[in-house]
C-alpha positions in Angstrom: -48.1 -29.0 -65.1 -46.5 -29.8 -68.5 -45.9 -26.1 -69.2 -44.2 -25.6 -65.7 -41.9 -28.6 -66.2 -40.8 -27.3 -69.6 -39.9 -23.9 -68.2 -37.8 -25.5 -65.5 -36.0 -27.7 -68.0 -35.2 -24.7 -70.2 -33.8 -22.8 -67.2 -31.6 -25.8 -66.2 -30.4 -26.1 -69.8 -29.4 -22.5 -70.0 -27.1 -22.7 -66.8 -24.3 -24.7 -68.5 -24.4 -22.4 -71.4 -23.9 -19.3 -69.3 -21.1 -20.9 -67.3 -19.3 -21.9 -70.5 -19.7 -18.4 -71.9 -18.2 -16.9 -68.7 -15.2 -19.3 -68.9 -14.7 -18.4 -72.5 -14.4 -14.7 -71.7 -12.2 -15.3 -68.6 -8.9 -14.7 -70.4 -10.3 -11.4 -71.8 -11.1 -10.2 -68.3 -7.5 -11.0 -67.1 -6.0 -9.1 -70.1 -8.1 -6.1 -69.5 -7.2 -6.0 -65.8 -3.5 -6.3 -66.6 -3.7 -3.5 -69.1 -5.5 -1.3 -66.7 -2.9 -1.9 -63.9 -0.1 -1.2 -66.3 -1.7 2.0 -67.6 -2.2 3.2 -63.9 1.4 2.6 -63.1 2.6 4.5 -66.2 0.3 7.4 -65.5 1.6 7.7 -61.9 5.2 7.6 -63.1 4.6 10.3 -65.7 2.5 12.6 -63.6 4.8 12.4 -60.5 7.1 15.4 -60.0 10.8 14.8 -60.8 13.1 14.2 -57.8 15.9 16.7 -57.3 18.7 16.1 -54.9 19.4 19.0 -52.5 22.7 18.8 -50.5 22.4 19.6 -46.8 23.5 23.1 -45.9 24.6 24.2 -42.5 22.8 27.1 -40.9 24.7 30.3 -40.6 25.6 30.4 -36.9 28.2 32.4 -35.1 30.7 30.7 -32.8 32.6 32.5 -30.1 36.1 31.2 -29.3 37.1 31.3 -25.7 40.7 31.2 -24.6 41.2 28.7 -21.8 44.4 29.2 -19.8 46.8 26.3 -19.6 47.3 26.5 -15.9 44.1 26.6 -13.9 44.5 27.3 -10.2 42.4 25.0 -8.0 42.1 26.2 -4.4 43.2 23.6 -1.8 40.5 21.7 0.2 39.7 23.0 3.6 41.7 21.6 6.5 40.0 18.8 8.4 39.3 19.8 12.0 40.7 17.3 14.5 38.1 16.2 17.0 39.3 15.8 20.5 39.2 12.2 21.7 39.3 13.2 25.4 36.2 14.8 26.8 36.8 18.3 28.0 35.0 19.6 31.1 32.7 22.4 30.3 33.4 25.7 31.9 31.3 26.4 34.9 29.0 29.3 35.0 30.4 31.9 37.3 27.1 33.6 37.9 25.3 30.4 39.0 24.8 30.2 42.7 25.4 26.6 43.7 26.2 27.1 47.4 22.5 27.3 48.5 21.4 24.1 46.6 20.4 21.3 49.1 21.8 17.9 48.6 19.6 15.3 47.0 18.4 12.6 49.4 16.0 9.6 49.2 15.4 9.2 52.9 11.8 10.5 52.8 10.9 8.6 49.6 8.4 6.4 51.5 6.7 9.5 53.0 5.7 10.9 49.7 1.9 11.4 49.2 0.0 8.8 47.1 -0.3 9.5 43.4 -3.4 11.3 42.1 -6.2 9.1 40.9 -5.8 8.1 37.2 -7.9 9.6 34.5 -10.4 8.0 32.2 -9.5 5.0 30.1 -9.3 6.8 26.8 -7.3 5.3 23.9 -4.5 7.9 24.1 -4.3 8.0 28.0 -1.1 6.6 29.5 -1.7 4.7 32.8 1.3 4.1 34.9 1.6 1.2 37.3 4.3 -0.8 39.1 2.4 -4.1 39.2 0.5 -5.2 36.1 -3.0 -6.6 36.4 -3.4 -10.3 36.9 -6.1 -12.3 35.1 -8.2 -14.2 37.7 -11.1 -15.3 35.5 -11.0 -15.9 31.8 -14.4 -16.1 30.0 -14.3 -18.4 27.0 -16.2 -16.8 24.0 -19.1 -18.5 22.4 -18.2 -20.2 19.1 -20.9 -19.1 16.5 -22.5 -22.2 15.0 -22.2 -20.9 11.4 -18.5 -20.2 11.8 -18.0 -23.7 13.4 -19.8 -25.4 10.5 -17.7 -23.3 8.0 -14.5 -24.3 9.8 -13.4 -20.8 10.4 -10.5 -20.4 12.9 -8.6 -17.4 14.0 -7.6 -15.0 16.9 -9.3 -11.8 18.2 -7.2 -9.4 20.3 -9.2 -7.3 22.6 -7.8 -4.3 24.6 -9.6 -3.9 28.0 -9.4 -1.3 30.7 -9.1 -3.0 34.1 -10.7 -0.8 36.8 -9.4 -0.5 40.4 -11.9 -3.2 41.5 -10.7 -5.7 38.9 -13.7 -5.4 36.6 -13.5 -4.5 33.0 -14.4 -1.0 32.3 -14.2 -0.7 28.5 -13.2 -3.0 25.6 -11.7 -2.2 22.2 -11.1 -4.4 19.2 -7.4 -4.4 18.3 -7.0 -7.0 15.6 -8.9 -9.9 14.1 -8.8 -12.4 11.3 -12.3 -13.9 11.9 -15.9 -13.0 11.1 -17.8 -10.1 12.8 -20.0 -12.5 14.7 -16.9 -14.1 16.3 -15.5 -10.7 17.1 -18.8 -9.8 18.9 -18.7 -12.9 21.1 -15.0 -12.2 21.9 -16.0 -8.6 23.0 -18.8 -10.0 25.2 -16.4 -12.5 26.8 -13.8 -9.8 27.5 -16.4 -7.8 29.5 -16.9 -10.8 31.8 -13.2 -11.3 32.5 -12.0 -10.5 36.0 -8.6 -9.3 37.2 -6.5 -8.5 40.2 -6.1 -4.7 39.6 -2.8 -3.1 38.8 -0.9 -1.2 41.6 1.2 1.8 41.7 3.2 1.4 44.9 0.3 0.2 47.2 -2.6 1.9 45.5 -4.8 0.0 42.9 -4.9 1.9 39.6 -6.5 1.5 36.2 -4.5 -0.2 33.5 -4.9 -1.5 30.0 -4.2 -5.1 28.9 -4.7 -7.0 25.7 -6.5 -10.4 25.8 -6.2 -12.8 22.9 -9.2 -15.0 22.2 -8.3 -18.0 20.1 -11.0 -19.7 18.1 -9.9 -23.3 17.4 -11.9 -26.3 16.3 -9.5 -28.9 17.6 
């Protein structure tokens, strides 16, 4: 134990001596560094190639001189065509035979045959009618419990095809700002709605209508 303690004491005693020795040679290190930097700058200055100034010289290019006449003739603008403000009757076709054309009359309008039955209720089919369908029974859609608890509100617009008997033939989702579960209940409710069918003259015909289903908590 005595030997180990003596070795530790000798090591601690040598630390201040080494520190003092380093501080004593600090100035020598600084001088050597300054001399080295000065030598490096002088060497770069001596070894660098000398700068020679070269004036800018234009390239040899040929220029062609074009004589521009003093008086340049500019053609006048085209004359503006005056449009006639009074309508002019078109010339009749001499070859047209108008003597044998019967006069137009609407006396037999009520005796015209009924229109052909309308086609299917496809999305691009146009269904004509004189009287639009009238909603007789509106089915209120079921409010999903999860949507009610989450406080989700919105509107679902359903396009339905009203058949000639007033029942709904097909349904199509037009727009929605609610959840898919709410859209499904709105589609089911649209199928259970009933209408007074549309009419073209006196005949019931198919027609498309859009029903909005509003989901409101209050």
